N, C-alpha and C positions, 0 to 999 in steps of 0.2 A: 606311444612310443618310450621306448626303454632305453636307457643308457648302460653300457657294459663296459666295463675294461678290459684290461688284457692283463690285468692282474690276479683277474680271480681264474655276398654278390654281384567307191561311187559304183553303185548296184550298177553292172553293166545293162544296156539297153537291149530289148529282147527285138528277135525280126528282123525284117527288113533294115530298119534303122542302126541295128547293132552293125550290120555289114557295109554300111554307107562309108565311101572314101572318104567325106569330109568331117563324118562321126568321128571315124577312125583316128584320123589326125589329129582332130582336137582332143581327143582323151589320151593319146599320147603325148601330147604336148601341153600340161594343165597351165603354162605360163603363156599359151597363146593369147593373144589381145583380141580386139574387136578387128581392128586393120586387117591383122592377118586371117581372120578368118573369113573376113569381107573377101579379100581377095581370093580365098579357097573359095568362098562359094560362086564367086564370077566365074571363075576358071572353071569350077565345075559344070556351070550353067552352060557356058561357050561351048565347052567341047561335048554336050550331053549329045546322043544320038537325035537328029529331028522328026525321027520318026517313030522314037519313044521317050519325049520330053519328061522331066521330072512332074511327078504326080505332086499337087498342090498338099496335099497331106504330110506326104514325105518332105516335102520343102518347110512347111511348119513345125513338121515334129526335129527337125535338124536345129531349128532355132530354137525350139525349146530346149533342146538338148544341150544346145552350147551356154545357154543363157542359166541352166542348172548348174554347169560347170563351171561357169564363171562367178556365181553367186557363192559355190564352195570355196572357189579359190581364195576369194575377198574373205570370206568368215575366218579360213584358216590364217589369212595374213592377220586378221584382226585381233586372233586369240592369241599369235603370235607377238603381238607387239602391248597387249595386255600382262602379258606372262612377262615378258622383258620389262613392264614399269614396275610391277610386282616385286620383280627380284630387285631392283633398284631400289624400290621404300626397303624393303629388307635387309640390305647390305649398308642401306645408311644408319637404321636401326641397330644395325651388329654394329659398324663404329662406334656408337655411342657407350659400348659396354666399354671402352678402353679407360682402364684407371678401376674398375669396380668388382667387388667382389661377387663372385656367382658360385653357386652349386651345379655341375653338371652332372650328365650318366658316365660313369666309369671310374675301375678301381685304382685309383694313382692317390698318394699321398708323398707329401713333403716333411720330411724328417729333420728341425732345426735343430741347431747346437745350443739350446739352451735348457735341454733334459726333461722338458714339459709334456714333451709326447704329441701324438695327434688323432684326431678323431675320423675312424672311418665309417660314416652313414652308412646304410644300407635298408633295402626292404624285402621283405620275404612274403611270398601270395598267400601262402596258407600257414596253417600253424605246421612246425616241425617238432620231431620227437629230437633230432639231433642237429645243431650246427656248430658247424668248424670255420674256421676264420683263420685263412694260411696267409703270412705277410714274406713275400720275396724283395732280393733287391735286386739292384740293377744288372746284373748277372744271371738273374732267375734263381740264385739258391735262397731255399727257404731258411728264414732267419727267427720265423715265429709262428707256434701254430697253438690258438686257443680255443677250446671246447667250451661252447656256450650251454650246451645242456638244450633241453626242450625252448621252445620259443612260440609266442603268440603271432598271427600276421600282423604285418605292420611294418613301422620303423624301426629300425636298432641302431644306435648312437654306440658303435664299438670303438672303445679307447686303445690304442695302443700304446703302452708307455717308455716305446724306443729301445727297448732292451729284445736279445734273444733268450732265444728256452732258456740259454743256460747262465743267463742273467747278466750278460755284456752291453753295456749301453753302445749301441749302434751310430754310425758316424753320421753324421748330417746327409742328406740326401735324397734323392727319390727313388720311394717304394711303390710296388704294385700288392693289392689286395685281391683274393678271391674267397668267395665263400660257397660252401658248399651244403646244401640244408635238406634234408632226409625223413620220412616218415617212421612210424615205427616199422611198415612192411618192407623199408628200402626205397619206394620212391621218391624221386627226387623233388622238390620244391622251388619254383620257378623264384630268382634272387635277381633283385636290380642292385648295383652298386652305386654309390655316388660321389663324387669327388668335389673337393672347392680349391678357389684360388683365385686370385686377381687376374684380370685379363690386361695381359701387357701389350698385345697389337691382336688386328685382325685380317685372318690372308681370304683372299678369295682365288686360290690357286683353283683350277680346275672348273670356274665358275661359281662354285658353294662356297658360303660364309662360314669360315673355321675362325675359331676363338683360340689364341695363342696365350696360354696360362702362365703363370709365373713361376709352376712348379716345371714347367717344361711341355706339361700336357697339351698336345692339339687336340680338339674336337668340334665335332659340327656344331654351327649355330642352331640346328635343331635340336642337339642333345641339351640345352638349357632348361635346367627345371628352375632355379630361384636365381634374384638377382637381391643382394643385401643393400640396403639402403645404406 
C-alpha cells in the first residue's frame, strides 16, 4: 500500500395433452387452485362426447401436468418468501451501521475547515506508467490536479492538502475525486475509488438499503468495503 500526498479511481406440453382445454386453462392461470381445477375437470367430463369418452391416459396426463404446475407455483412462492426474509435480515444489519465509520466504494471526500486535508484512497488493478488524480468542487470545477507518476498495482492513499493548484486553501465542503491510470502504450488501467465517512442514516427507498454518510454521500449497502471499529 502506498501513501501519496498532494504536495508532491414451464416447458410446454407436447402432443394431444398440450391442446387439452383443461390444461390450457390451468397453464393460463398459474394461480388456479385444486378446487378450481376439479371444477374444470368435472365440467369437462360432464360435457364430453359419450361416443368418444376421455381416454384414461389423457386423464392421468392432465392430472400430472396440473400437479407439476402447482408444485412450480409453490416453489416460486417459497423462493419469494426466502428472498424477502433475507432482505429483511440485510436491512436489519444495515441499520446497525448507524453511527459507525465506514469505507465505501465511490470518489467523494469532505474537506474540513481545520487545514489538515483529507485522504482519498483508491486501488489500481495493474501497474501504471502514469496516474493522475483530479479533485473537483461541488460545481464540477477542477481545483487540483496531481500527477503521481508510475505506480504499482494495489491500494494508494492519496492525501489532498486542501489547496488548489495555485496554492489557495479551499473552503470546507464536499469534493469529488477521479483517477485516471494508464500504461506506457496509453491503455487504461482499472481504478476503484473509495470514500470514508460516518453513517448518519439508512434509507430503504426502492427496497434497497442505502447508507447516508455525514459527508452527504448516499451509497448502496452493497458498496460497503470496511467498517471501522
